[in-house]
N, C-alpha and C positions, 0 to 999 in steps of 0.2 A: 543261492543255496536252496536246495529242494525242500519243500514243506514235508513235515512228518505226515505219513499217510493218514493218521487220525485227524489232523487239521484239514487235510483235503476232504475227507469224508464229512467232517463238521461243516465246512464251507459249502459243500454241495447240498447238504440238507437245509442249511440256513438260507441259501439262495434259491431254493426250490428246484435245483438241478438234479432231481432224483434219478433221472435216466442215466446220469454219469456214474452212478455208484457201481454198476456192474463192471465197468472198465477200470476203476481205481484199484490200486494194489491193496491187498489185505495186510494190515499192519502185522509185524512180527511180534509185537508186544502191546500191552495196553495197561492202563491204571485200573486196579480193582481193589475193593475193600476186602481185607483178608483177616482171618485169625491164623495163628501159627501153632503147629503141633507141639513145638517145644515149649509152649507157654501155658499148657492146659492146667498146670498146677498153680498158676500165679495167684489165684484167689483162695487157695486152700485155707480152711479155718475161718473164713469170713462169712458172716450172715449174708444171705442172698441180697438183702436190701443195700448192703455196703459194697457190693461188687460193681465196679465202674466200667461200663463198656468202652469208655474212651481209652482205657489202658490196654485193652485187648484187640481193638479194631485198628488195623493199619491200612494205609493207602500205599500199595506196592505196585511196581511195574512187573507184570507177569507175562509169560509167553502166551501167545494166542494158541488155543487148542486146535488140534486137527479136526476138520469137519467130516463127520461120518454120514453114512446113509440115513435118510429120513430126518436130517437135522438142518438147522438154520443158524447162521451167525448174524447177530443183530447189533447194529450200532445203537447204543442205548443213550437216549436223550435225557431220560429221567427215570428215577426209581422211587421206592418208598420203604419205610421201616415197618416191619411186622414184629409181633412178639417172638417169632421163631429166630429172628436176627438177634434180639435181646438174649434169648436163651443160648444161642450160639456164642455170643460175646462173653457170657459169664460161665460158659462151659457147664450148663445145667440142662436137663438132669444128668447128662453125660456129654463129654466132648463129641462133636460131630464127626471127628476123624474115624470113629468106629463105623459110622454110616458109610463113609467114603471107602474104607477098607472092604466092607462087605460088598458094596457095589463093584468095586474093582475086581473082585473074584468072579464076577458073573461072566465076563467075556474079555477078550483082548481089547476091544473098543472101550468097554467100561473101565478098563485099567487106567485110562487117562485121568479119571476122577480121583484116584488114590494118590494124593500128593501131600507133601508136608505143609502145605498152606491150603486154605479153603476160601475161595472167592464166594462171598455170601450174597443173599438178597433174592427175594421171591416175587418181585414185581418189576415190570419195566414198561416203558413206552419208547418206541424207537423206530428204526427203519431197517428192513431186511437188507443185509449186505451180500450174503452168499447163501445158497442152499446146496445141500448134499445130493448125492444120487437118489433117485426115487421120489423126489419132491416135485409135485406137479401143480399144486394150488398156489404156492407162494413164489415170488420172484424178487430179485433185488430192486430196491426203490419203493416197495410198498410200506406204508406207515402202519404199524402194528402195536398191539399190546400183547402181553403173554400171560396166560394162566399158569399156575405152578405145578400142575399134575404131570409127573413123568412116569410113563408106563412102558413096558416091553410088549405086552399082549401076545406072548408066545404060548401061554396056557389058556385053558378054557374059562378060568374063573372071572376074568375081567370083561368078557364079551357080552355080558348083560348089563353090567355097571362097571366101568373102568376103574372106579375106586376100589373094587374088589380084586383087581389084578394081583397076582402073587408077587410081582415085582413093581408094585406101586411105590413111588417116592415123591417127596416134595422137592422140587427143583430149587437149588440155592440153599437148601437146608440139609437134605439127604443126598444131594448131588453137588458137584462143583460147578464153577463157571457161572455164578448167579448174576443177578441184575444190578447189584450195587457196583457198577463198573462202567467203563467206556464201551466195552464189547461184552456180549453174553452169548453162550451156546445153549440153544433150546432144541427140543424136538419140534418138527414142523407142526405136529398136531397140538402144540401149545399156543399157536398163534391165532390171533383174532384181529379184526379190523380196529384201528384206533378210532374212537369217537371223534368226528371231524370238528365239533364245536368246542373241544377242550384243548387247553394248553398241554404241553408235554407233561408238566408236573401234575396237572389235574388228572390226565389220562392214566398216569402211572399208578395212582393211588387206589382205585377200586379193586383191581384184580383179585387179590387173595381174599380180602375181607368181604367184598361184594358177592363173590361166588360162594364163599363159605356160608354167608347169611342166607343166600338163595336156597341152597340145598337144605340147610338146617331148618328153615322156617317154611319155605314155599313148596319145595319138591316133595313128591310122594316118598322119596327116600328119607325125608325128614319128618317134620310135624304136619305137613299137608294142610297148611293154613286155609281157613275158609272165612267168608264174610261173617262178621259178628263175633268172631273169637276174641276173647280177652287174652292178651299176650303180655306177660310180665317180662320185661327186658332189662337185664342187668347191664350196667355201664352203657346206658342208652345213647350217650353222646360220644362214645369212644369209637374206635376203628370198626369193630364188629357191630356194636349196638346201634350206631348211627345208620347203618344199612338195614338192620332188622326193623328199626323204627319206620324207615321209609317203606319197607315191604308190608309191614302191618297196616300202615295208613293206605297205601295203594290198593291193598287187597280187601279193604272194607272191614278190617279188624279194629280192635280197640286196644292200643298199646298202653300199658302202665309202665312208665319209664322210671327206672331207678338210677339216680346219679349221686354225686358226692359234693356238689357245690351249687350255689345259686346261679353261677354263670353257666354251668352245664345244664341246669334246669331250664334256663332261658333259651339255650340252643334247641332243646327238645321242643319247646313251645314254638320256636321259629319254624321247625319242621312241620308243625301242625298237630303235635301231641297235646292233649289237654290234661291228662292224668299223670302227675309227676310226683315222685317221692325223693326227697333229698335225705338220703340215709344218714348223712353226717349231722345235718341240722336236727333230725328227729332222733338221733342218738341210738341207732340200732347196734347192738353188740351181741352177735349170735354165739359168741364163745365167752364163757366166764373166765377161762384161762386156756392155756395151750392145749389141754387135754379134754376139756369139758364144755359141751354146748349148753345153751340156755333155751329150752323149749318155750319158756314164757315169752322170750323175745320172738320166736317163731309165731306165737299166737298173737302178739301185739302187731307184728308185721302183717299177718293175715287179716287182722281186723282193720288195719289201715287200708289195705287193698279193697276190702269189701266196702269201706266207707266211701272210697273214690268211685267204685263201679256201681254203686247202688245195690250192694249185697251179693255180687257175683265173685267167685274165685276164678283164677286164671285157667283157661282151657289149655294154654301152652305156657311153659316157662322156658325162656331163651337163656340157657346157661352157658357160661364160659369162665367165671371166676374160680369155680371149683371148690376147694376145701372150705373156704370162708363162708360160702353161701349155700352149699349144696343141701345141707339139712333143712334150711329154711325153704329152699325151692321145692323139695319133695313134700314138705308139709303144706306149702301154700297152694300147690296145684289142686284143681277141683277134683272131685270124685270122677274117675275115668279120664282124668287129664293126662297131659304128656309133659315130661321134662326132657328137653332135647339139649344135649351137651356136645360142645366141640373143642373144649380146651379146659385148662386148669391153671389159670395164671396165678392163683394164690396158693396152689399146692395140689398134688396129684392124688393124695390119699383122702378120699371122700368118706364122710361118716353121715349116716342118716338113720332115722328110726323107721325100720322096715315095716312096722305095723301100718304106718300111714300109706305105704305103697301097696302092700298086698291086700289089706282089708278094704281099701278104697279103689282097687282096680286101676291104679295109676301105672303109667309106663315110663321107663327111661330109655331114650334112644340115643345111641352114639352116632355122631355125625362128624365126618372128617373131610375137609375141603369140599370138592365137587368134581363131578366128571365133566368131560368136554362139552357135552350137550347142555348141562346145567350152567357151566361157565359161559358158554356162548349165549344162552338166553339172558343171563345176568348182564353180560356186556351189551347185548342188543338193547336192553332197557335203558342203559346209560346212553348209548348212541342215539336213542330216540328222545332223550330228555325226560324220561319218566322216573329215573333214579339219578341222583346227582352225586358228584364227588364230595367228599367231606374233608378236603385239604384245609388245614389250618395254618401250616407254615412249611417252607421249603428251605433246606440247607444246601450249601455246596458239597460236592463229594468229599472234600478234605475235612468237613465237619460232621461226617456220618456218625462218629462216636458220640458227639453231643446230641444228635438227633435220636440215637438209640437210648441215651441216658434219659431224655425227655420221656420216652415211652416206658422205660424201666421204672421211672419214678411217678408215672401217671401225671406228669406235669404238662400234658398235652390234651387237645381236643381232637376228635376225629382222627385224621391221618396226618403223619409227618412225611413230607416228600424230600427227595434228594435230587439235585441237579447233577447230571453226569456230563454228557456232551453239550447239553443246552447251556449256553453261557449266562443266561439270565432267565427270570421268570417271564411268563406271558407270551411265549413263542409257540408256534405250531397250530394255531387256530385256522381252520379252513372254511367253516360255515359260520359266518358272523351273524346271519339272521337268526339261526337257531340259538346261538349263544345269547344274543340280545333278549330273546324271549325268556330265557331262564337265568339271566344274569344274577338276580338276587339269590336264587336257590343255589347256584354254583358257588357263590361267595359267602354263604351264611356262616361258614366255619372260619373264614379268614380272620386272622388277628385275634382269635379267641384264646 
């Protein structure tokens, strides 16, 4: 009996017979993690915290999409969970099918994405299986990771910074055929070389969060970090914060890491951070109730930061929790300082006292993912062993719902990975010498 084409592809990758991939047939279907358009009301009336991703995320056999010009079909060995997958799975702030419908109206080719199911996921590590017309840089058999910026670049706006393209989207969130699957469809300009010293699951984890942190903190499009800057980092052991902490330390800055447990504080110290605030242990409550913030808590928090830094306020606040912390962030930033925000995981409607902003000449900068250049630079630093993956645990594809629940409930450290075509952890390493040099750093989040 003939093998399923996906098993042949998997075997070729696992046996390092990558040259054979170009001649193997493309599967007619594959397994992908999906949400369904007819289930978008399943959590109606429930508080956000009670919505369970395990109920909404399905592992379905789905048809392989048509490969278009400038695109690549990738055999996915591993992927990872991001907050956008959590949001997709609980249908907040709105179901992603509205994104797919809008994209589908763009062109006959984009219409492929407008389906009653959405294959999700914005990270991958895998092997190029096929490329479409007009792709010259990438070929079948190359080991790759993908960043999640999807752009059309048919208008002028994106040609200085592709994040400003009028048709900019996040792959696997605002487009279909994402990375939590055995196959994925990407634009060829999303591809980057897989770091050779990492396993599949390790290589899959940095993409979205590493690139986001790079633009937000290091790039001129973000905070433009310099040596000596005091950087307040919320959630410093989490998916985003763990990379922000590494960039602050690598750039000669002084991170002040805010975490929510002694275990998370210890991880920050393992990364090399010395100044850590356990916000739970120290009892910070920035809201008196659902509608009223407590400026005295901002003041207590600011005093604690100055105690740790020897009297200095943060030059940069690395913001992503949003509603819960934003008032404190604006207050805590130094005069002339910068609050740079890329997300709102605790709520999108921010409130802050504008007097602290305008009278102290502070700035708020919005930062969303990263352009191809920024993503390439961030991946290059991983490939050289200067920035390390923060993988704490990996689940099989069939348990993606549980992986998403971990992230939804903040019951994780760093990043949570998902094995797709990789049958087990630990595969895909090419450069053992580089790995051995950085073994401790690569594994410092494991089991946390």
